[in-house]
PyMOL Python script that loads the backbone (N, CA, C, O; Angstrom):
from pymol import cmd

cmd.read_pdbstr("""\
ATOM      1  N   MET A   1      75.356  86.831 118.724  1.00  0.00           N
ATOM      2  CA  MET A   1      76.150  85.671 118.904  1.00  0.00           C
ATOM      3  C   MET A   1      77.777  86.237 118.353  1.00  0.00           C
ATOM      4  O   MET A   1      78.030  87.124 117.537  1.00  0.00           O
ATOM      5  N   SER A   2      78.598  85.469 119.038  1.00  0.00           N
ATOM      6  CA  SER A   2      79.947  86.304 118.833  1.00  0.00           C
ATOM      7  C   SER A   2      80.426  85.855 117.425  1.00  0.00           C
ATOM      8  O   SER A   2      80.007  84.920 116.743  1.00  0.00           O
ATOM      9  N   GLN A   3      81.738  87.056 117.073  1.00  0.00           N
ATOM     10  CA  GLN A   3      81.911  86.850 115.496  1.00  0.00           C
ATOM     11  C   GLN A   3      82.695  85.313 115.266  1.00  0.00           C
ATOM     12  O   GLN A   3      82.781  84.826 114.139  1.00  0.00           O
ATOM     13  N   LEU A   4      83.146  84.753 116.264  1.00  0.00           N
ATOM     14  CA  LEU A   4      83.794  83.392 115.896  1.00  0.00           C
ATOM     15  C   LEU A   4      82.834  82.358 115.696  1.00  0.00           C
ATOM     16  O   LEU A   4      83.069  81.448 114.902  1.00  0.00           O
ATOM     17  N   SER A   5      81.924  82.409 116.253  1.00  0.00           N
ATOM     18  CA  SER A   5      80.643  81.526 115.979  1.00  0.00           C
ATOM     19  C   SER A   5      79.997  81.862 114.912  1.00  0.00           C
ATOM     20  O   SER A   5      79.397  80.981 114.297  1.00  0.00           O
ATOM     21  N   GLU A   6      79.979  83.050 114.507  1.00  0.00           N
ATOM     22  CA  GLU A   6      79.190  83.721 113.460  1.00  0.00           C
ATOM     23  C   GLU A   6      80.194  83.115 112.128  1.00  0.00           C
ATOM     24  O   GLU A   6      79.683  82.486 111.202  1.00  0.00           O
ATOM     25  N   SER A   7      81.458  83.367 112.186  1.00  0.00           N
ATOM     26  CA  SER A   7      82.328  82.883 110.995  1.00  0.00           C
ATOM     27  C   SER A   7      82.162  81.118 111.021  1.00  0.00           C
ATOM     28  O   SER A   7      82.109  80.527 109.942  1.00  0.00           O
ATOM     29  N   LYS A   8      82.104  80.521 112.030  1.00  0.00           N
ATOM     30  CA  LYS A   8      82.185  79.077 111.953  1.00  0.00           C
ATOM     31  C   LYS A   8      80.645  78.735 111.181  1.00  0.00           C
ATOM     32  O   LYS A   8      80.548  77.878 110.303  1.00  0.00           O
ATOM     33  N   ARG A   9      79.594  79.478 111.625  1.00  0.00           N
ATOM     34  CA  ARG A   9      78.063  79.007 111.215  1.00  0.00           C
ATOM     35  C   ARG A   9      78.116  79.414 109.550  1.00  0.00           C
ATOM     36  O   ARG A   9      77.481  78.817 108.680  1.00  0.00           O
ATOM     37  N   MET A  10      78.870  80.377 109.363  1.00  0.00           N
ATOM     38  CA  MET A  10      78.832  80.831 108.088  1.00  0.00           C
ATOM     39  C   MET A  10      79.717  79.980 106.961  1.00  0.00           C
ATOM     40  O   MET A  10      79.482  79.921 105.754  1.00  0.00           O
ATOM     41  N   GLU A  11      80.767  79.357 107.671  1.00  0.00           N
ATOM     42  CA  GLU A  11      81.821  78.325 107.066  1.00  0.00           C
ATOM     43  C   GLU A  11      81.057  77.172 106.941  1.00  0.00           C
ATOM     44  O   GLU A  11      81.372  76.507 105.954  1.00  0.00           O
ATOM     45  N   GLU A  12      79.964  76.620 107.759  1.00  0.00           N
ATOM     46  CA  GLU A  12      79.265  75.300 107.535  1.00  0.00           C
ATOM     47  C   GLU A  12      78.125  75.845 106.655  1.00  0.00           C
ATOM     48  O   GLU A  12      77.336  74.943 106.374  1.00  0.00           O
ATOM     49  N   LEU A  13      77.759  77.151 106.084  1.00  0.00           N
ATOM     50  CA  LEU A  13      76.399  77.291 105.612  1.00  0.00           C
ATOM     51  C   LEU A  13      77.202  77.253 104.116  1.00  0.00           C
ATOM     52  O   LEU A  13      76.676  76.665 103.171  1.00  0.00           O
ATOM     53  N   VAL A  14      78.353  77.842 103.994  1.00  0.00           N
ATOM     54  CA  VAL A  14      79.012  78.179 102.480  1.00  0.00           C
ATOM     55  C   VAL A  14      79.367  76.444 102.245  1.00  0.00           C
ATOM     56  O   VAL A  14      79.046  75.900 101.189  1.00  0.00           O
ATOM     57  N   SER A  15      79.956  75.796 103.194  1.00  0.00           N
ATOM     58  CA  SER A  15      79.814  74.325 102.442  1.00  0.00           C
ATOM     59  C   SER A  15      78.877  73.862 102.042  1.00  0.00           C
ATOM     60  O   SER A  15      78.878  73.297 100.949  1.00  0.00           O
ATOM     61  N   SER A  16      77.820  73.957 102.780  1.00  0.00           N
ATOM     62  CA  SER A  16      76.547  73.240 102.610  1.00  0.00           C
ATOM     63  C   SER A  16      76.106  73.858 101.328  1.00  0.00           C
ATOM     64  O   SER A  16      75.879  73.075 100.405  1.00  0.00           O
ATOM     65  N   TYR A  17      75.937  75.203 101.108  1.00  0.00           N
ATOM     66  CA  TYR A  17      75.479  75.708  99.677  1.00  0.00           C
ATOM     67  C   TYR A  17      76.394  75.014  98.750  1.00  0.00           C
ATOM     68  O   TYR A  17      75.756  74.335  97.945  1.00  0.00           O
ATOM     69  N   HIS A  18      77.964  74.938  98.554  1.00  0.00           N
ATOM     70  CA  HIS A  18      78.518  74.255  97.344  1.00  0.00           C
ATOM     71  C   HIS A  18      78.226  72.716  97.102  1.00  0.00           C
ATOM     72  O   HIS A  18      78.384  72.210  95.991  1.00  0.00           O
ATOM     73  N   SER A  19      77.756  71.943  98.295  1.00  0.00           N
ATOM     74  CA  SER A  19      77.089  70.868  97.912  1.00  0.00           C
ATOM     75  C   SER A  19      75.606  70.644  97.616  1.00  0.00           C
ATOM     76  O   SER A  19      75.140  69.577  97.217  1.00  0.00           O
ATOM     77  N   SER A  20      74.996  71.633  97.826  1.00  0.00           N
ATOM     78  CA  SER A  20      73.494  71.706  97.461  1.00  0.00           C
ATOM     79  C   SER A  20      72.880  71.617  96.241  1.00  0.00           C
ATOM     80  O   SER A  20      71.801  71.067  96.020  1.00  0.00           O
ATOM     81  N   GLY A  21      73.743  72.289  95.288  1.00  0.00           N
ATOM     82  CA  GLY A  21      73.306  72.226  93.743  1.00  0.00           C
ATOM     83  C   GLY A  21      71.968  73.364  93.649  1.00  0.00           C
ATOM     84  O   GLY A  21      71.167  73.335  92.714  1.00  0.00           O
ATOM     85  N   GLN A  22      71.892  74.317  94.743  1.00  0.00           N
ATOM     86  CA  GLN A  22      71.130  75.532  94.371  1.00  0.00           C
ATOM     87  C   GLN A  22      72.008  76.600  93.999  1.00  0.00           C
ATOM     88  O   GLN A  22      73.224  76.760  94.098  1.00  0.00           O
ATOM     89  N   THR A  23      70.729  77.536  93.382  1.00  0.00           N
ATOM     90  CA  THR A  23      71.272  78.825  93.109  1.00  0.00           C
ATOM     91  C   THR A  23      71.952  79.428  94.347  1.00  0.00           C
ATOM     92  O   THR A  23      72.048  78.587  95.241  1.00  0.00           O
ATOM     93  N   GLN A  24      72.503  80.748  94.699  1.00  0.00           N
ATOM     94  CA  GLN A  24      72.797  81.596  95.610  1.00  0.00           C
ATOM     95  C   GLN A  24      71.573  82.027  96.148  1.00  0.00           C
ATOM     96  O   GLN A  24      71.452  82.013  97.373  1.00  0.00           O
ATOM     97  N   LYS A  25      70.504  82.464  95.332  1.00  0.00           N
ATOM     98  CA  LYS A  25      69.407  83.036  95.770  1.00  0.00           C
ATOM     99  C   LYS A  25      68.428  82.119  96.688  1.00  0.00           C
ATOM    100  O   LYS A  25      68.009  82.302  97.831  1.00  0.00           O
ATOM    101  N   ASP A  26      68.203  80.959  95.670  1.00  0.00           N
ATOM    102  CA  ASP A  26      67.299  79.752  96.434  1.00  0.00           C
ATOM    103  C   ASP A  26      68.122  79.522  97.934  1.00  0.00           C
ATOM    104  O   ASP A  26      67.477  79.439  98.980  1.00  0.00           O
ATOM    105  N   PHE A  27      69.790  79.420  97.904  1.00  0.00           N
ATOM    106  CA  PHE A  27      69.860  78.820  99.185  1.00  0.00           C
ATOM    107  C   PHE A  27      69.610  79.745 100.164  1.00  0.00           C
ATOM    108  O   PHE A  27      69.134  79.455 101.261  1.00  0.00           O
ATOM    109  N   ALA A  28      69.996  81.151  99.712  1.00  0.00           N
ATOM    110  CA  ALA A  28      69.947  81.996 100.965  1.00  0.00           C
ATOM    111  C   ALA A  28      68.579  82.054 101.484  1.00  0.00           C
ATOM    112  O   ALA A  28      68.334  82.035 102.690  1.00  0.00           O
ATOM    113  N   LYS A  29      67.469  82.142 100.338  1.00  0.00           N
ATOM    114  CA  LYS A  29      66.221  82.157 100.937  1.00  0.00           C
ATOM    115  C   LYS A  29      66.059  80.958 101.814  1.00  0.00           C
ATOM    116  O   LYS A  29      65.644  81.033 102.971  1.00  0.00           O
ATOM    117  N   ALA A  30      66.348  80.023 101.311  1.00  0.00           N
ATOM    118  CA  ALA A  30      65.845  78.548 102.459  1.00  0.00           C
ATOM    119  C   ALA A  30      66.700  78.764 103.873  1.00  0.00           C
ATOM    120  O   ALA A  30      66.234  78.130 104.819  1.00  0.00           O
ATOM    121  N   HIS A  31      67.633  79.397 104.096  1.00  0.00           N
ATOM    122  CA  HIS A  31      68.344  79.428 105.192  1.00  0.00           C
ATOM    123  C   HIS A  31      68.305  81.026 105.491  1.00  0.00           C
ATOM    124  O   HIS A  31      69.346  81.506 105.940  1.00  0.00           O
ATOM    125  N   VAL A  32      67.298  81.815 105.301  1.00  0.00           N
ATOM    126  CA  VAL A  32      67.034  82.896 106.088  1.00  0.00           C
ATOM    127  C   VAL A  32      68.114  84.130 105.888  1.00  0.00           C
ATOM    128  O   VAL A  32      68.211  85.111 106.624  1.00  0.00           O
ATOM    129  N   LEU A  33      68.913  83.838 104.692  1.00  0.00           N
ATOM    130  CA  LEU A  33      69.850  84.875 104.772  1.00  0.00           C
ATOM    131  C   LEU A  33      69.584  85.458 103.439  1.00  0.00           C
ATOM    132  O   LEU A  33      68.850  85.030 102.549  1.00  0.00           O
ATOM    133  N   THR A  34      70.570  86.871 103.484  1.00  0.00           N
ATOM    134  CA  THR A  34      70.344  87.748 102.228  1.00  0.00           C
ATOM    135  C   THR A  34      71.044  87.420 101.500  1.00  0.00           C
ATOM    136  O   THR A  34      72.091  86.979 101.975  1.00  0.00           O
ATOM    137  N   GLU A  35      70.923  87.425 100.021  1.00  0.00           N
ATOM    138  CA  GLU A  35      71.663  87.020  98.949  1.00  0.00           C
ATOM    139  C   GLU A  35      73.319  87.444  99.080  1.00  0.00           C
ATOM    140  O   GLU A  35      74.195  86.579  99.036  1.00  0.00           O
ATOM    141  N   GLY A  36      73.630  88.954  99.255  1.00  0.00           N
ATOM    142  CA  GLY A  36      74.402  89.233  99.360  1.00  0.00           C
ATOM    143  C   GLY A  36      75.210  89.133 100.582  1.00  0.00           C
ATOM    144  O   GLY A  36      76.335  89.632 100.585  1.00  0.00           O
ATOM    145  N   LYS A  37      74.753  88.544 101.612  1.00  0.00           N
ATOM    146  CA  LYS A  37      75.508  88.193 102.728  1.00  0.00           C
ATOM    147  C   LYS A  37      76.255  86.933 102.271  1.00  0.00           C
ATOM    148  O   LYS A  37      77.473  86.839 102.422  1.00  0.00           O
ATOM    149  N   LEU A  38      75.509  85.960 101.707  1.00  0.00           N
ATOM    150  CA  LEU A  38      75.515  84.750 101.586  1.00  0.00           C
ATOM    151  C   LEU A  38      77.261  84.786 100.331  1.00  0.00           C
ATOM    152  O   LEU A  38      78.320  84.159 100.324  1.00  0.00           O
ATOM    153  N   HIS A  39      76.752  85.700  99.624  1.00  0.00           N
ATOM    154  CA  HIS A  39      78.121  85.860  98.482  1.00  0.00           C
ATOM    155  C   HIS A  39      79.171  86.724  99.071  1.00  0.00           C
ATOM    156  O   HIS A  39      80.317  86.556  98.653  1.00  0.00           O
ATOM    157  N   TYR A  40      78.957  87.617  99.970  1.00  0.00           N
ATOM    158  CA  TYR A  40      80.039  87.914 100.761  1.00  0.00           C
ATOM    159  C   TYR A  40      80.648  86.725 101.235  1.00  0.00           C
ATOM    160  O   TYR A  40      81.835  86.585 100.944  1.00  0.00           O
ATOM    161  N   TRP A  41      80.024  85.718 101.990  1.00  0.00           N
ATOM    162  CA  TRP A  41      81.126  84.595 102.590  1.00  0.00           C
ATOM    163  C   TRP A  41      81.328  83.801 101.670  1.00  0.00           C
ATOM    164  O   TRP A  41      82.308  83.106 101.937  1.00  0.00           O
ATOM    165  N   ILE A  42      80.803  83.517 100.545  1.00  0.00           N
ATOM    166  CA  ILE A  42      81.317  82.607  99.505  1.00  0.00           C
ATOM    167  C   ILE A  42      82.986  83.206  98.938  1.00  0.00           C
ATOM    168  O   ILE A  42      84.051  82.593  98.867  1.00  0.00           O
ATOM    169  N   LYS A  43      82.688  84.446  98.646  1.00  0.00           N
ATOM    170  CA  LYS A  43      84.167  85.174  98.589  1.00  0.00           C
ATOM    171  C   LYS A  43      84.999  84.851  99.652  1.00  0.00           C
ATOM    172  O   LYS A  43      85.898  84.020  99.530  1.00  0.00           O
ATOM    173  N   LYS A  44      84.787  85.397 100.607  1.00  0.00           N
ATOM    174  CA  LYS A  44      85.791  85.579 101.861  1.00  0.00           C
ATOM    175  C   LYS A  44      86.268  84.058 101.869  1.00  0.00           C
ATOM    176  O   LYS A  44      87.461  83.926 101.596  1.00  0.00           O
ATOM    177  N   LEU A  45      85.725  83.153 102.070  1.00  0.00           N
ATOM    178  CA  LEU A  45      86.339  81.927 102.379  1.00  0.00           C
ATOM    179  C   LEU A  45      86.731  81.293 101.105  1.00  0.00           C
ATOM    180  O   LEU A  45      87.190  80.167 101.294  1.00  0.00           O
ATOM    181  N   SER A  46      86.693  81.709  99.687  1.00  0.00           N
ATOM    182  CA  SER A  46      87.451  81.045  98.769  1.00  0.00           C
ATOM    183  C   SER A  46      88.743  81.545  98.915  1.00  0.00           C
ATOM    184  O   SER A  46      89.567  80.687  98.601  1.00  0.00           O
ATOM    185  N   VAL A  47      89.268  82.650  99.287  1.00  0.00           N
ATOM    186  CA  VAL A  47      90.689  83.026  99.298  1.00  0.00           C
ATOM    187  C   VAL A  47      91.391  82.366 100.018  1.00  0.00           C
ATOM    188  O   VAL A  47      90.878  82.266 101.133  1.00  0.00           O
ATOM    189  N   PRO A  48      92.426  81.804  99.918  1.00  0.00           N
ATOM    190  CA  PRO A  48      93.493  81.236 100.933  1.00  0.00           C
ATOM    191  C   PRO A  48      93.943  82.116 101.687  1.00  0.00           C
ATOM    192  O   PRO A  48      94.412  83.158 101.231  1.00  0.00           O
ATOM    193  N   LEU A  49      93.879  81.847 103.036  1.00  0.00           N
ATOM    194  CA  LEU A  49      94.518  82.765 104.215  1.00  0.00           C
ATOM    195  C   LEU A  49      95.898  83.584 103.718  1.00  0.00           C
ATOM    196  O   LEU A  49      96.090  84.787 103.894  1.00  0.00           O
ATOM    197  N   GLU A  50      96.849  82.609 103.028  1.00  0.00           N
ATOM    198  CA  GLU A  50      97.954  83.246 102.949  1.00  0.00           C
ATOM    199  C   GLU A  50      98.377  82.853 101.564  1.00  0.00           C
ATOM    200  O   GLU A  50      98.717  81.702 101.290  1.00  0.00           O
ATOM    201  N   GLU A  51      98.352  83.679 100.836  1.00  0.00           N
ATOM    202  CA  GLU A  51      98.875  83.391  99.523  1.00  0.00           C
ATOM    203  C   GLU A  51      99.793  83.848  99.474  1.00  0.00           C
ATOM    204  O   GLU A  51     100.094  84.847 100.128  1.00  0.00           O
ATOM    205  N   GLU A  52     100.851  83.001  98.332  1.00  0.00           N
ATOM    206  CA  GLU A  52     102.512  82.864  98.436  1.00  0.00           C
ATOM    207  C   GLU A  52     102.694  83.228  97.020  1.00  0.00           C
ATOM    208  O   GLU A  52     102.437  82.615  95.984  1.00  0.00           O
ATOM    209  N   GLU A  53     103.383  84.786  97.327  1.00  0.00           N
ATOM    210  CA  GLU A  53     103.890  85.416  95.982  1.00  0.00           C
ATOM    211  C   GLU A  53     105.112  85.078  95.853  1.00  0.00           C
ATOM    212  O   GLU A  53     105.764  84.733  96.839  1.00  0.00           O
ATOM    213  N   PRO A  54     105.641  85.117  94.613  1.00  0.00           N
ATOM    214  CA  PRO A  54     106.801  84.637  94.047  1.00  0.00           C
ATOM    215  C   PRO A  54     107.756  86.095  94.826  1.00  0.00           C
ATOM    216  O   PRO A  54     107.354  87.255  94.920  1.00  0.00           O
ATOM    217  N   LEU A  55     109.180  85.485  95.326  1.00  0.00           N
ATOM    218  CA  LEU A  55     110.139  86.500  95.733  1.00  0.00           C
ATOM    219  C   LEU A  55     110.729  87.250  94.418  1.00  0.00           C
ATOM    220  O   LEU A  55     110.900  86.752  93.305  1.00  0.00           O
ATOM    221  N   PRO A  56     110.980  88.509  94.817  1.00  0.00           N
ATOM    222  CA  PRO A  56     111.385  89.277  93.737  1.00  0.00           C
ATOM    223  C   PRO A  56     112.582  88.759  93.505  1.00  0.00           C
ATOM    224  O   PRO A  56     113.212  88.115  94.345  1.00  0.00           O
ATOM    225  N   GLU A  57     112.998  89.025  92.272  1.00  0.00           N
ATOM    226  CA  GLU A  57     114.664  88.495  91.751  1.00  0.00           C
ATOM    227  C   GLU A  57     115.515  89.754  91.759  1.00  0.00           C
ATOM    228  O   GLU A  57     115.088  90.803  91.275  1.00  0.00           O
ATOM    229  N   PHE A  58     116.612  89.660  92.259  1.00  0.00           N
ATOM    230  CA  PHE A  58     117.288  90.863  91.705  1.00  0.00           C
ATOM    231  C   PHE A  58     118.469  90.711  91.332  1.00  0.00           C
ATOM    232  O   PHE A  58     119.202  89.954  91.968  1.00  0.00           O
ATOM    233  N   ILE A  59     118.933  91.402  90.204  1.00  0.00           N
ATOM    234  CA  ILE A  59     120.293  91.198  89.329  1.00  0.00           C
ATOM    235  C   ILE A  59     121.468  92.202  89.653  1.00  0.00           C
ATOM    236  O   ILE A  59     121.411  93.427  89.544  1.00  0.00           O
ATOM    237  N   PRO A  60     122.437  91.523  90.030  1.00  0.00           N
ATOM    238  CA  PRO A  60     123.640  92.691  90.485  1.00  0.00           C
ATOM    239  C   PRO A  60     124.038  93.132  89.038  1.00  0.00           C
ATOM    240  O   PRO A  60     124.084  92.459  88.008  1.00  0.00           O
ATOM    241  N   LEU A  61     124.358  94.679  89.290  1.00  0.00           N
ATOM    242  CA  LEU A  61     124.513  95.492  88.347  1.00  0.00           C
ATOM    243  C   LEU A  61     125.965  95.951  88.583  1.00  0.00           C
ATOM    244  O   LEU A  61     126.068  96.498  89.681  1.00  0.00           O
ATOM    245  N   ASP A  62     127.252  95.891  87.810  1.00  0.00           N
ATOM    246  CA  ASP A  62     128.450  96.584  88.009  1.00  0.00           C
ATOM    247  C   ASP A  62     128.422  97.928  87.538  1.00  0.00           C
ATOM    248  O   ASP A  62     128.339  98.157  86.332  1.00  0.00           O
ATOM    249  N   LEU A  63     128.490  98.947  88.493  1.00  0.00           N
ATOM    250  CA  LEU A  63     128.458 100.285  87.689  1.00  0.00           C
ATOM    251  C   LEU A  63     129.669 101.179  88.104  1.00  0.00           C
ATOM    252  O   LEU A  63     129.722 102.387  87.872  1.00  0.00           O
ATOM    253  N   SER A  64     130.878 100.275  88.905  1.00  0.00           N
ATOM    254  CA  SER A  64     131.845 100.662  89.197  1.00  0.00           C
ATOM    255  C   SER A  64     132.780 101.094  87.820  1.00  0.00           C
ATOM    256  O   SER A  64     132.978 100.475  86.775  1.00  0.00           O
ATOM    257  N   PHE A  65     133.382 102.759  88.401  1.00  0.00           N
ATOM    258  CA  PHE A  65     134.097 103.115  87.160  1.00  0.00           C
ATOM    259  C   PHE A  65     135.825 103.556  87.749  1.00  0.00           C
ATOM    260  O   PHE A  65     136.174 104.398  88.576  1.00  0.00           O
ATOM    261  N   PRO A  66     136.637 102.585  86.917  1.00  0.00           N
ATOM    262  CA  PRO A  66     138.063 102.582  87.347  1.00  0.00           C
ATOM    263  C   PRO A  66     138.718 103.841  87.653  1.00  0.00           C
ATOM    264  O   PRO A  66     138.609 104.734  86.813  1.00  0.00           O
ATOM    265  N   GLY A  67     139.212 104.008  88.445  1.00  0.00           N
ATOM    266  CA  GLY A  67     139.834 105.294  88.983  1.00  0.00           C
ATOM    267  C   GLY A  67     138.851 106.358  89.833  1.00  0.00           C
ATOM    268  O   GLY A  67     139.252 107.425  90.297  1.00  0.00           O
ATOM    269  N   ARG A  68     137.951 106.019  89.905  1.00  0.00           N
ATOM    270  CA  ARG A  68     136.884 106.434  91.071  1.00  0.00           C
ATOM    271  C   ARG A  68     136.772 105.554  92.616  1.00  0.00           C
ATOM    272  O   ARG A  68     136.984 104.353  92.785  1.00  0.00           O
ATOM    273  N   GLU A  69     136.449 106.382  93.444  1.00  0.00           N
ATOM    274  CA  GLU A  69     136.182 105.976  94.740  1.00  0.00           C
ATOM    275  C   GLU A  69     135.012 105.480  94.411  1.00  0.00           C
ATOM    276  O   GLU A  69     134.396 105.956  93.458  1.00  0.00           O
ATOM    277  N   SER A  70     134.437 104.278  95.264  1.00  0.00           N
ATOM    278  CA  SER A  70     133.236 103.621  95.380  1.00  0.00           C
ATOM    279  C   SER A  70     132.383 103.898  96.399  1.00  0.00           C
ATOM    280  O   SER A  70     132.769 103.355  97.435  1.00  0.00           O
ATOM    281  N   LYS A  71     131.364 104.530  96.534  1.00  0.00           N
ATOM    282  CA  LYS A  71     130.386 105.015  97.348  1.00  0.00           C
ATOM    283  C   LYS A  71     129.085 104.270  97.511  1.00  0.00           C
ATOM    284  O   LYS A  71     128.721 103.752  96.455  1.00  0.00           O
ATOM    285  N   PHE A  72     128.428 104.108  98.350  1.00  0.00           N
ATOM    286  CA  PHE A  72     127.575 103.279  98.457  1.00  0.00           C
ATOM    287  C   PHE A  72     126.474 103.624  99.354  1.00  0.00           C
ATOM    288  O   PHE A  72     126.768 104.090 100.456  1.00  0.00           O
ATOM    289  N   ILE A  73     125.158 103.449  99.014  1.00  0.00           N
ATOM    290  CA  ILE A  73     123.987 103.408  99.977  1.00  0.00           C
ATOM    291  C   ILE A  73     123.679 102.295 100.264  1.00  0.00           C
ATOM    292  O   ILE A  73     123.347 101.565  99.330  1.00  0.00           O
ATOM    293  N   ILE A  74     123.668 101.661 101.864  1.00  0.00           N
ATOM    294  CA  ILE A  74     123.539 100.519 102.378  1.00  0.00           C
ATOM    295  C   ILE A  74     122.170 100.519 102.791  1.00  0.00           C
ATOM    296  O   ILE A  74     121.846 101.460 103.516  1.00  0.00           O
ATOM    297  N   ILE A  75     121.120  99.514 102.440  1.00  0.00           N
ATOM    298  CA  ILE A  75     120.002  99.473 103.000  1.00  0.00           C
ATOM    299  C   ILE A  75     119.708  97.719 103.600  1.00  0.00           C
ATOM    300  O   ILE A  75     119.692  96.645 102.998  1.00  0.00           O
ATOM    301  N   LEU A  76     119.529  98.041 104.872  1.00  0.00           N
ATOM    302  CA  LEU A  76     119.400  96.635 105.677  1.00  0.00           C
ATOM    303  C   LEU A  76     118.164  96.330 105.773  1.00  0.00           C
ATOM    304  O   LEU A  76     117.643  97.162 106.516  1.00  0.00           O
ATOM    305  N   THR A  77     117.262  95.424 105.343  1.00  0.00           N
ATOM    306  CA  THR A  77     115.873  95.013 105.371  1.00  0.00           C
ATOM    307  C   THR A  77     115.787  94.139 106.807  1.00  0.00           C
ATOM    308  O   THR A  77     116.671  93.625 107.492  1.00  0.00           O
ATOM    309  N   ALA A  78     114.427  94.198 106.944  1.00  0.00           N
ATOM    310  CA  ALA A  78     114.193  93.470 108.771  1.00  0.00           C
ATOM    311  C   ALA A  78     114.348  92.110 108.373  1.00  0.00           C
ATOM    312  O   ALA A  78     114.448  91.336 109.324  1.00  0.00           O
ATOM    313  N   ASP A  79     114.391  91.644 107.334  1.00  0.00           N
ATOM    314  CA  ASP A  79     115.059  89.969 107.267  1.00  0.00           C
ATOM    315  C   ASP A  79     116.037  89.571 106.915  1.00  0.00           C
ATOM    316  O   ASP A  79     116.161  88.443 106.438  1.00  0.00           O
ATOM    317  N   GLY A  80     117.570  90.921 107.154  1.00  0.00           N
ATOM    318  CA  GLY A  80     118.679  90.577 107.006  1.00  0.00           C
ATOM    319  C   GLY A  80     119.089  90.837 105.782  1.00  0.00           C
ATOM    320  O   GLY A  80     120.315  90.916 105.704  1.00  0.00           O
ATOM    321  N   MET A  81     118.379  91.039 104.561  1.00  0.00           N
ATOM    322  CA  MET A  81     118.985  91.251 103.521  1.00  0.00           C
ATOM    323  C   MET A  81     120.004  92.653 103.537  1.00  0.00           C
ATOM    324  O   MET A  81     119.795  93.552 104.352  1.00  0.00           O
ATOM    325  N   LYS A  82     120.953  92.710 102.691  1.00  0.00           N
ATOM    326  CA  LYS A  82     121.558  93.969 102.445  1.00  0.00           C
ATOM    327  C   LYS A  82     121.797  94.355 101.074  1.00  0.00           C
ATOM    328  O   LYS A  82     122.416  93.691 100.242  1.00  0.00           O
ATOM    329  N   ILE A  83     121.152  95.694 100.877  1.00  0.00           N
ATOM    330  CA  ILE A  83     121.574  96.281  99.333  1.00  0.00           C
ATOM    331  C   ILE A  83     122.188  97.409  99.562  1.00  0.00           C
ATOM    332  O   ILE A  83     122.035  98.366 100.320  1.00  0.00           O
ATOM    333  N   GLN A  84     123.183  96.976  98.443  1.00  0.00           N
ATOM    334  CA  GLN A  84     124.117  98.077  98.275  1.00  0.00           C
ATOM    335  C   GLN A  84     123.937  99.045  97.143  1.00  0.00           C
ATOM    336  O   GLN A  84     124.020  98.471  96.057  1.00  0.00           O
ATOM    337  N   ILE A  85     123.691 100.480  97.048  1.00  0.00           N
ATOM    338  CA  ILE A  85     123.635 101.117  95.914  1.00  0.00           C
ATOM    339  C   ILE A  85     124.588 102.106  95.449  1.00  0.00           C
ATOM    340  O   ILE A  85     124.441 103.239  95.907  1.00  0.00           O
ATOM    341  N   PRO A  86     125.647 101.883  94.535  1.00  0.00           N
ATOM    342  CA  PRO A  86     126.411 103.002  94.184  1.00  0.00           C
ATOM    343  C   PRO A  86     125.686 104.073  93.933  1.00  0.00           C
ATOM    344  O   PRO A  86     124.661 104.274  93.282  1.00  0.00           O
ATOM    345  N   VAL A  87     126.498 104.817  94.651  1.00  0.00           N
ATOM    346  CA  VAL A  87     126.137 106.523  94.275  1.00  0.00           C
ATOM    347  C   VAL A  87     127.321 107.292  93.425  1.00  0.00           C
ATOM    348  O   VAL A  87     127.185 108.474  93.108  1.00  0.00           O
TER     349      VAL A  87
END
""", "prot")
cmd.dss("prot")
cmd.show_as("cartoon", "prot")
cmd.util.cbc("prot")
cmd.orient("prot")
């Protein structure tokens, strides 16, 4: 059985399990699965594919000193963000 068809089969079984009202042990036994495999797929399919994490917030700091030449380390991120760190 291909990995894709196994995933689809388990997705259908997990959906059936949720609506069955049975315990994991009873459902697994009735569908010739190990309880561990059923538990694994229930857990795997319950996690959203892409969890959105909040974006980090940056607070600008002014560390300049009057009369001193300002020097910076500049970091450019892959998404185009520019970070200047005074040195």
